[in-house]
ZATORLO-957148 format. One record per residue (C-alpha): residue number from 1; residue in one letter; x, y, z. Coordinates in steps of 0.001 Angstrom, whole numbers, plus 500000, padded with zeros to 6 digits. Example, Ala and Ser with C-alpha at 12.3 -4.5 7.8 and 13.67 -1.06 7.14 Angstrom:
REM ZATORLO-957148
- 1, A, 512300, 495500, 507800 $
- 2, S, 513670, 498940, 507140 $
//
This chain:
REM ZATORLO-957148
- 1, M, 840635, 787293, 752925 $
- 2, S, 838815, 790650, 753203 $
- 3, E, 838807, 793195, 750365 $
- 4, L, 841065, 795449, 752457 $
- 5, S, 843571, 792653, 753080 $
- 6, Q, 843624, 791762, 749377 $
- 7, F, 844123, 795392, 748412 $
- 8, L, 847022, 795871, 750823 $
- 9, K, 848673, 792594, 749849 $
- 10, Q, 848513, 793250, 746109 $
- 11, S, 849525, 796900, 746559 $
- 12, R, 852683, 795847, 748394 $
- 13, L, 853589, 793367, 745667 $
- 14, L, 852962, 795634, 742684 $
- 15, S, 854493, 798777, 744167 $
- 16, R, 857781, 796822, 744323 $
- 17, D, 857428, 795368, 740829 $
- 18, E, 859502, 797725, 738683 $
- 19, N, 858682, 795859, 735443 $
- 20, H, 854956, 796297, 736071 $
- 21, R, 855341, 799978, 736915 $
- 22, L, 857451, 800635, 733812 $
- 23, K, 854765, 799113, 731547 $
- 24, I, 852118, 801358, 733082 $
- 25, L, 854361, 804415, 732976 $
- 26, K, 855123, 803856, 729297 $
- 27, A, 851443, 803508, 728377 $
- 28, I, 850325, 806539, 730395 $
- 29, S, 853262, 808730, 729298 $
- 30, T, 852296, 808184, 725649 $
- 31, Y, 848703, 809044, 726538 $
- 32, D, 849746, 812223, 728410 $
- 33, E, 851711, 813546, 725421 $
- 34, K, 848792, 812986, 723039 $
- 35, V, 846220, 814525, 725372 $
- 36, D, 848254, 817693, 725955 $
- 37, E, 848752, 818122, 722203 $
- 38, I, 845093, 817551, 721297 $
- 39, K, 843710, 819750, 724085 $
- 40, T, 845573, 822799, 722832 $
- 41, G, 844874, 822059, 719163 $
- 42, Q, 841209, 821095, 719381 $
- 43, F, 839812, 823345, 722108 $
- 44, K, 840173, 827104, 722099 $
- 45, D, 839401, 827111, 725832 $
- 46, W, 839671, 823697, 727508 $
- 47, Q, 838459, 824947, 730881 $
- 48, Q, 835365, 826513, 729329 $
- 49, A, 834648, 823238, 727509 $
- 50, R, 834774, 821409, 730853 $
- 51, L, 832421, 823941, 732465 $
- 52, T, 829959, 823744, 729564 $
- 53, A, 829955, 819929, 729710 $
- 54, A, 829377, 820058, 733466 $
- 55, E, 826438, 822450, 733003 $
- 56, I, 824810, 820147, 730435 $
- 57, K, 825222, 817120, 732718 $
- 58, E, 823832, 819100, 735662 $
- 59, Y, 820789, 819920, 733528 $
- 60, V, 820467, 816183, 732865 $
- 61, L, 820568, 815384, 736578 $
- 62, D, 817957, 818064, 737310 $
- 63, H, 815619, 816493, 734721 $
- 64, L, 816787, 812859, 734761 $
- 65, P, 813413, 811095, 735268 $
- 66, S, 811672, 813009, 732471 $
- 67, L, 814624, 812650, 730059 $
- 68, L, 814734, 808888, 730625 $
- 69, E, 810995, 808627, 730012 $
- 70, E, 811355, 810684, 726824 $
- 71, F, 814150, 808380, 725638 $
- 72, E, 812006, 805306, 726352 $
- 73, E, 809007, 806737, 724510 $
- 74, K, 811000, 807713, 721405 $
- 75, I, 813048, 804531, 721024 $
- 76, S, 810103, 802269, 721888 $
- 77, S, 808138, 803800, 719000 $
- 78, R, 810680, 802220, 716631 $
- 79, G, 810272, 798705, 718000 $
- 80, V, 812821, 798647, 720846 $
- 81, E, 811823, 796951, 724100 $
- 82, V, 813089, 798974, 727073 $
- 83, L, 813580, 797170, 730384 $
- 84, W, 814294, 798934, 733684 $
- 85, A, 816672, 797033, 735968 $
- 86, R, 816804, 798116, 739604 $
- 87, D, 819951, 796126, 740353 $
- 88, K, 822459, 793606, 739034 $
- 89, E, 820173, 790641, 739710 $
- 90, E, 817261, 792143, 737777 $
- 91, A, 819506, 793013, 734805 $
- 92, Q, 820811, 789443, 734806 $
- 93, K, 817269, 788065, 734959 $
- 94, Y, 816200, 790183, 731972 $
- 95, F, 819100, 788994, 729847 $
- 96, V, 818544, 785314, 730679 $
- 97, E, 814866, 785735, 729710 $
- 98, I, 815891, 787335, 726387 $
- 99, A, 818455, 784597, 725683 $
- 100, T, 815911, 781879, 726539 $
- 101, R, 813207, 783486, 724384 $
- 102, H, 815513, 783522, 721364 $
- 103, Q, 817219, 780193, 722175 $
- 104, A, 820608, 781900, 722188 $
- 105, K, 823718, 779789, 722705 $
- 106, K, 826409, 782215, 721529 $
- 107, V, 826918, 785903, 722342 $
- 108, V, 829428, 788418, 721005 $
- 109, K, 830049, 791420, 723257 $
- 110, S, 831783, 794743, 722767 $
- 111, K, 833527, 796619, 725568 $
- 112, S, 831046, 797755, 728223 $
- 113, M, 831597, 798707, 731835 $
- 114, T, 827968, 798054, 732735 $
- 115, T, 828328, 794425, 731635 $
- 116, E, 831392, 794141, 733871 $
- 117, E, 829330, 795681, 736661 $
- 118, I, 826637, 792987, 736431 $
- 119, E, 829186, 790145, 735936 $
- 120, F, 827782, 789390, 732495 $
- 121, N, 830419, 786888, 731368 $
- 122, E, 830005, 784839, 734542 $
- 123, L, 826220, 784935, 734033 $
- 124, C, 826552, 783529, 730504 $
- 125, H, 828946, 780816, 731666 $
- 126, D, 826552, 779748, 734425 $
- 127, N, 823714, 779485, 731902 $
- 128, G, 825611, 777526, 729256 $
- 129, I, 825963, 780472, 726857 $
- 130, E, 829258, 781060, 725064 $
- 131, V, 830362, 784714, 725228 $
- 132, I, 833201, 786153, 723138 $
- 133, E, 834706, 789610, 723647 $
- 134, S, 835091, 791571, 720403 $
- 135, D, 837208, 794467, 721675 $
- 136, L, 840909, 793623, 721275 $
- 137, G, 841847, 794599, 724839 $
- 138, E, 838847, 792794, 726319 $
- 139, L, 839606, 789717, 724202 $
- 140, I, 843172, 789673, 725545 $
- 141, V, 842080, 789747, 729195 $
- 142, Q, 839328, 787199, 728502 $
- 143, L, 841854, 784778, 727012 $
- 144, A, 844111, 785403, 730018 $
- 145, D, 841188, 784689, 732432 $
- 146, E, 841565, 788173, 733877 $
- 147, K, 839387, 791212, 734445 $
- 148, P, 839902, 794531, 732608 $
- 149, Y, 842832, 796484, 734001 $
- 150, H, 841575, 799931, 732987 $
- 151, I, 838220, 801458, 732016 $
- 152, V, 839411, 802414, 728515 $
- 153, T, 842494, 800237, 727896 $
- 154, P, 841685, 796844, 729447 $
- 155, A, 845036, 795215, 728589 $
- 156, M, 847318, 798138, 729462 $
- 157, H, 849390, 795877, 731713 $
- 158, K, 850241, 793397, 728941 $
- 159, S, 853348, 793749, 726753 $
- 160, K, 853251, 792787, 723064 $
- 161, A, 855434, 789761, 723829 $
- 162, E, 853005, 788601, 726528 $
- 163, I, 850051, 789027, 724161 $
- 164, G, 851873, 787089, 721433 $
- 165, K, 852522, 784200, 723801 $
- 166, L, 848889, 784258, 724956 $
- 167, F, 847579, 784136, 721369 $
- 168, Q, 849931, 781238, 720640 $
- 169, E, 848678, 779259, 723655 $
- 170, R, 844949, 780043, 723389 $
- 171, L, 844379, 780614, 719661 $
- 172, G, 847078, 778407, 718160 $
- 173, A, 848616, 781396, 716384 $
- 174, P, 852302, 781683, 715469 $
- 175, E, 854207, 783532, 718204 $
- 176, T, 854915, 787185, 717380 $
- 177, D, 855298, 790510, 719161 $
- 178, N, 854457, 792573, 716075 $
- 179, A, 851425, 794793, 716831 $
- 180, E, 849979, 794620, 713315 $
- 181, Q, 850266, 790834, 713183 $
- 182, L, 848665, 790494, 716627 $
- 183, T, 845756, 792647, 715470 $
- 184, M, 845269, 790521, 712358 $
- 185, I, 845275, 787331, 714468 $
- 186, A, 842496, 788770, 716635 $
- 187, R, 840601, 789936, 713553 $
- 188, E, 840729, 786473, 711987 $
- 189, H, 839545, 784923, 715262 $
- 190, L, 836566, 787282, 715496 $
- 191, R, 835333, 787523, 711897 $
- 192, K, 833079, 784454, 711965 $
- 193, T, 831941, 785241, 715492 $
- 194, Y, 829920, 788272, 714406 $
- 195, I, 827807, 786339, 711894 $
- 196, T, 827438, 783141, 713929 $
- 197, S, 826396, 784740, 717236 $
- 198, D, 822760, 784743, 718275 $
- 199, I, 822969, 787990, 720272 $
- 200, G, 825226, 791032, 720119 $
- 201, V, 825653, 792845, 723441 $
- 202, T, 826912, 796408, 723791 $
- 203, G, 826849, 799240, 726250 $
- 204, A, 826446, 802865, 725169 $
- 205, N, 828592, 805914, 725708 $
- 206, F, 825544, 808197, 725639 $
- 207, I, 821777, 807959, 725226 $
- 208, V, 820072, 810911, 723554 $
- 209, A, 816662, 811640, 725046 $
- 210, R, 815007, 813786, 722377 $
- 211, E, 816222, 811588, 719529 $
- 212, G, 815565, 808304, 721337 $
- 213, A, 818978, 807006, 720322 $
- 214, L, 822044, 805220, 721667 $
- 215, V, 825516, 806499, 720835 $
- 216, L, 828474, 804138, 720594 $
- 217, T, 832011, 805505, 720129 $
- 218, E, 835012, 803199, 719519 $
- 219, N, 838232, 802759, 717561 $
- 220, E, 838087, 799221, 716182 $
- 221, G, 834684, 798931, 714500 $
- 222, N, 833944, 795878, 716624 $
- 223, G, 831083, 797622, 718418 $
- 224, R, 829368, 798420, 715141 $
- 225, L, 829718, 794789, 713974 $
- 226, T, 828580, 793495, 717366 $
- 227, M, 825329, 795440, 717315 $
- 228, S, 824507, 795062, 713602 $
- 229, C, 825459, 791504, 712551 $
- 230, P, 823644, 789199, 715030 $
- 231, P, 819830, 789033, 714742 $
- 232, I, 819365, 790341, 718305 $
- 233, H, 820993, 793449, 719820 $
- 234, V, 820932, 793976, 723599 $
- 235, A, 822296, 797242, 724987 $
- 236, I, 822937, 797445, 728742 $
- 237, V, 823239, 801095, 729765 $
- 238, G, 823541, 803032, 733024 $
- 239, I, 820699, 805495, 733577 $
- 240, E, 823149, 808386, 734016 $
- 241, K, 824335, 808229, 730364 $
- 242, V, 821683, 810673, 729148 $
- 243, L, 822285, 813744, 726998 $
- 244, P, 819318, 816011, 726187 $
- 245, C, 819734, 816353, 722401 $
- 246, L, 821812, 815317, 719412 $
- 247, S, 823672, 818647, 719189 $
- 248, D, 825294, 817939, 722585 $
- 249, L, 827411, 815287, 720863 $
- 250, S, 829378, 818050, 719128 $
- 251, L, 830958, 818727, 722520 $
- 252, F, 830840, 815351, 724236 $
- 253, L, 832260, 813149, 721478 $
- 254, P, 835510, 815153, 721067 $
- 255, L, 835660, 815700, 724825 $
- 256, L, 835476, 811947, 725475 $
- 257, A, 837976, 811144, 722712 $
- 258, T, 840487, 813721, 723939 $
- 259, S, 840309, 812705, 727599 $
- 260, G, 839967, 808974, 726943 $
- 261, T, 842508, 808261, 724223 $
- 262, G, 844186, 811525, 723214 $
- 263, Q, 842375, 811702, 719857 $
- 264, Q, 840370, 814426, 718151 $
- 265, L, 837633, 811882, 717515 $
- 266, T, 837420, 808109, 717756 $
- 267, G, 837385, 806070, 714548 $
- 268, Y, 833786, 804808, 714679 $
- 269, N, 830812, 806772, 716023 $
- 270, S, 827390, 805131, 715688 $
- 271, I, 823954, 806555, 716432 $
- 272, I, 821528, 803667, 716959 $
- 273, R, 817808, 804386, 716788 $
- 274, G, 816389, 800867, 716790 $
- 275, P, 816363, 797510, 714975 $
- 276, R, 816172, 797099, 711206 $
- 277, Q, 813236, 799052, 709799 $
- 278, N, 811193, 798339, 706678 $
- 279, G, 813286, 799023, 703590 $
- 280, E, 816616, 798771, 705427 $
- 281, S, 819064, 796114, 704256 $
- 282, D, 820968, 795404, 707457 $
- 283, G, 820874, 795651, 711220 $
- 284, P, 819397, 793447, 713956 $
- 285, E, 815875, 792066, 713684 $
- 286, K, 815121, 792795, 717342 $
- 287, M, 816589, 795201, 719884 $
- 288, Y, 816403, 795490, 723668 $
- 289, V, 817708, 798228, 725964 $
- 290, I, 818271, 797373, 729637 $
- 291, L, 818492, 800607, 731651 $
- 292, L, 820579, 799829, 734724 $
- 293, D, 820149, 801568, 738065 $
- 294, N, 822196, 799389, 740464 $
- 295, G, 822843, 802123, 743040 $
- 296, R, 822670, 805160, 740773 $
- 297, S, 819342, 806328, 742208 $
- 298, K, 820879, 806182, 745662 $
- 299, L, 823661, 808516, 744491 $
- 300, F, 821097, 810701, 742717 $
- 301, K, 819317, 811286, 746032 $
- 302, K, 822544, 812317, 747814 $
- 303, D, 823205, 815986, 747100 $
- 304, R, 826889, 815607, 748012 $
- 305, F, 827421, 812719, 745572 $
- 306, R, 825131, 813582, 742654 $
- 307, S, 827948, 815199, 740681 $
- 308, I, 829694, 811820, 740258 $
- 309, L, 826833, 810859, 737920 $
- 310, R, 828253, 813406, 735454 $
- 311, C, 831105, 810930, 734788 $
- 312, I, 831494, 809892, 731119 $
- 313, R, 833924, 807002, 731878 $
- 314, C, 836866, 808484, 729980 $
- 315, G, 839479, 807063, 732379 $
- 316, A, 841435, 810344, 732607 $
- 317, C, 841369, 810293, 736407 $
- 318, L, 843008, 806835, 736435 $
- 319, N, 845826, 808014, 734208 $
- 320, A, 846478, 811053, 736408 $
- 321, C, 846328, 809199, 739736 $
- 322, P, 849709, 808419, 741379 $
- 323, V, 848131, 805567, 743351 $
- 324, Y, 846693, 803892, 740225 $
- 325, R, 850019, 804346, 738426 $
- 326, T, 851711, 802481, 741274 $
- 327, V, 849339, 799641, 742161 $
- 328, G, 847507, 799148, 738843 $
- 329, G, 843909, 798281, 738045 $
- 330, H, 843506, 794720, 739308 $
- 331, T, 844397, 795745, 742868 $
- 332, Y, 841056, 797557, 743226 $
- 333, H, 839134, 794300, 742605 $
- 334, T, 836229, 796232, 741093 $
- 335, P, 835138, 797093, 737522 $
- 336, Y, 835692, 800794, 738231 $
- 337, Q, 839282, 801375, 739297 $
- 338, G, 841231, 804450, 740329 $
- 339, P, 839665, 807634, 741734 $
- 340, I, 836272, 807162, 740064 $
- 341, G, 836039, 803603, 741366 $
- 342, S, 837111, 804699, 744826 $
- 343, V, 834136, 807071, 744908 $
- 344, I, 831374, 804934, 743408 $
- 345, T, 832300, 801396, 744515 $
- 346, P, 831758, 802011, 748262 $
- 347, Q, 828465, 803694, 747343 $
- 348, F, 827344, 800906, 744987 $
- 349, R, 828593, 797943, 747029 $
- 350, G, 828516, 799271, 750582 $
- 351, M, 831022, 800785, 753012 $
- 352, E, 831350, 797586, 755012 $
- 353, N, 833773, 795940, 752582 $
- 354, W, 834844, 798814, 750338 $
- 355, S, 835526, 801879, 752509 $
- 356, H, 839276, 801296, 752195 $
- 357, L, 839199, 802518, 748585 $
- 358, A, 838416, 806058, 749742 $
- 359, F, 841722, 806013, 751624 $
- 360, A, 843682, 804780, 748587 $
- 361, S, 844364, 808363, 747558 $
- 362, S, 846926, 811060, 748257 $
- 363, L, 844180, 813702, 747781 $
- 364, C, 846511, 815501, 745360 $
- 365, A, 843450, 816497, 743255 $
- 366, A, 845122, 815463, 739978 $
- 367, C, 841941, 813481, 739202 $
- 368, S, 839753, 816561, 739607 $
- 369, S, 842043, 818745, 737482 $
- 370, V, 841783, 816438, 734437 $
- 371, C, 838102, 815477, 734684 $
- 372, P, 836421, 816664, 731438 $
- 373, V, 833081, 817218, 733195 $
- 374, N, 834643, 819104, 736105 $
- 375, I, 833867, 816690, 738957 $
- 376, N, 835743, 817452, 742185 $
- 377, I, 836599, 813789, 742665 $
- 378, H, 839036, 814327, 745547 $
- 379, E, 836319, 816097, 747547 $
- 380, L, 834006, 813119, 747041 $
- 381, L, 836779, 810816, 748285 $
- 382, L, 836823, 812900, 751450 $
- 383, E, 833035, 812562, 751682 $
- 384, N, 833438, 808771, 751472 $
- 385, R, 836045, 808886, 754239 $
- 386, W, 833677, 810878, 756416 $
- 387, E, 830824, 808470, 755716 $
- 388, A, 833076, 805507, 756521 $
- 389, H, 834105, 807172, 759784 $
- 390, Q, 830463, 807856, 760717 $
- 391, K, 829632, 804201, 760125 $
- 392, S, 832681, 803114, 762140 $
- 393, R, 834284, 801368, 759161 $
- 394, T, 837679, 802946, 759752 $
- 395, G, 838861, 800645, 762554 $
- 396, I, 839838, 801243, 766176 $
- 397, A, 843488, 802002, 765370 $
- 398, W, 842490, 804693, 762865 $
- 399, N, 840086, 806356, 765311 $
- 400, I, 842678, 806338, 768109 $
- 401, G, 845270, 807723, 765701 $
- 402, L, 842984, 810589, 764648 $
- 403, K, 842247, 811519, 768263 $
- 404, F, 845948, 811440, 769114 $
- 405, W, 846728, 813606, 766070 $
- 406, A, 844020, 816134, 767066 $
- 407, W, 845339, 816221, 770661 $
- 408, T, 848909, 816763, 769420 $
- 409, M, 848046, 819485, 766907 $
- 410, S, 845904, 821428, 769371 $
- 411, G, 848860, 822270, 771633 $
- 412, R, 852048, 823996, 770482 $
- 413, L, 854148, 822612, 773329 $
- 414, R, 852931, 819035, 772725 $
- 415, L, 853662, 819390, 769011 $
- 416, N, 857218, 820626, 769633 $
- 417, I, 858013, 817859, 772128 $
- 418, L, 856597, 815064, 769961 $
- 419, S, 858303, 816439, 766833 $
- 420, R, 861702, 816219, 768532 $
- 421, M, 860887, 812741, 769833 $
- 422, G, 859849, 811708, 766347 $
- 423, R, 863188, 812798, 764852 $
- 424, Y, 865181, 810775, 767402 $
- 425, T, 862878, 807738, 767069 $
- 426, Y, 863198, 807878, 763267 $
- 427, R, 867001, 807769, 763435 $
- 428, L, 866913, 804859, 765900 $
- 429, L, 864472, 802785, 763846 $
- 430, L, 865938, 803472, 760400 $
- 431, P, 868707, 800796, 760575 $
- 432, F, 866089, 798123, 761356 $
- 433, L, 864026, 798805, 758212 $
- 434, S, 864513, 796831, 755001 $
- 435, H, 866453, 798422, 752166 $
- 436, S, 863307, 798838, 750017 $
- 437, K, 861499, 800686, 752826 $
- 438, R, 864486, 802934, 753562 $
- 439, K, 864534, 803899, 749874 $
- 440, R, 860897, 804990, 749996 $
- 441, I, 860929, 806902, 753288 $
- 442, P, 861991, 810552, 752829 $
- 443, D, 864657, 812097, 755067 $
- 444, I, 863319, 814120, 757964 $
- 445, P, 864799, 817666, 758097 $
- 446, S, 867085, 818324, 761062 $
- 447, K, 865131, 821496, 761886 $
- 448, S, 861396, 822126, 761950 $
- 449, F, 859769, 824843, 759867 $
- 450, K, 859225, 826796, 763094 $
- 451, D, 862950, 826731, 763879 $
- 452, M, 863900, 827723, 760334 $
- 453, W, 861379, 830565, 760353 $
- 454, K, 862668, 831808, 763683 $
- 455, K, 866244, 831850, 762324 $
- 456, Y, 865067, 833625, 759148 $
- 457, E, 863333, 836330, 761175 $
- 458, Q, 866412, 836851, 763321 $
- 459, Q, 868607, 837349, 760246 $
- 460, K, 866359, 839962, 758651 $
//
């Protein structure tokens, strides 16, 4: 089954699943309330904060090669080995070499979208390496043999009762739907993992060029344990994550927390400058950073798409998107769901199988209005549609439909005739539609806007 067929099939199923939609609505409604409250309380001028963040990220993109080289030079001077991965396969190869060198059999991993991007868990499984997720949401979906549902909240689609049953089946825990008890069950399961794992794997929310540092922001403390307890720390980071200097974090950390989780600041914020140094009592003995390209350079070279590299993976565009709220994260069948995924996935993986994601949007621009780095995401979705059309990935029916629409709209008489025909056809076909479809199709007005305007003018 093609990616398009899978998307349409799952969309039809989930859009009718009221229980699924209610779970998502509840989670996102809580998020919306918190975000609105924090925005007004934390930022004197939210729009100016967005513009300032966008300017900093544009500076980064204008100087990306030199900033990355500066980061490599600074962090390498403290004993970190930096590896440049052109694509998923090269990143996988680097990690297998590291694991082989250190005879690693067990890995603990914190939440990281770049590891999802390179299919890290599948890589470990294929090479006989046990991998355990340390983030609570990621652990839940791992135990359920699923992929993350959302960039920030991987288990958004799971109720507490479902999680309790899962923990009972997979961890042998007593069944409960109490959130605190569920958290303690996960904590007990993970405690020994940190100190018995050979490698700790993380991503990074930012990399600071002038400091030569990684920045990790999280709410559970699992990321800090993941990178500091095992003897080896491997960070897999997208090359677009750069910030010029440490002072930029004063804007980006609260900006990410507000847009991502509705907080003033996340609970744990770590600045990582390398492995354990002389005189230090803890931390990893050895550290590697794999800088991942995997299509980012291709976007960097496209003037129309470069702005998407400003993205800080906060997930705000997913929460605002009416399509995501209806069909959920798994329908996209890609690590990056929602509007952001619909822009970058066709670019990363090719239009041939993924162009349909650009059309999974109402173009309402809600995604653009909430983006904390001021990316016009809906415009980039249109760019993807245009690119798909140019490469003839839109299908014969779509192309014929567009030509018919253009022919209709270019003649007033044709438009009037077909509008009237459409009203009569609608009334004739309505009884033959299923009840669920009739509920979703809006009523067509008895008069066109032209007719109503004409009557209004006559009554003036």
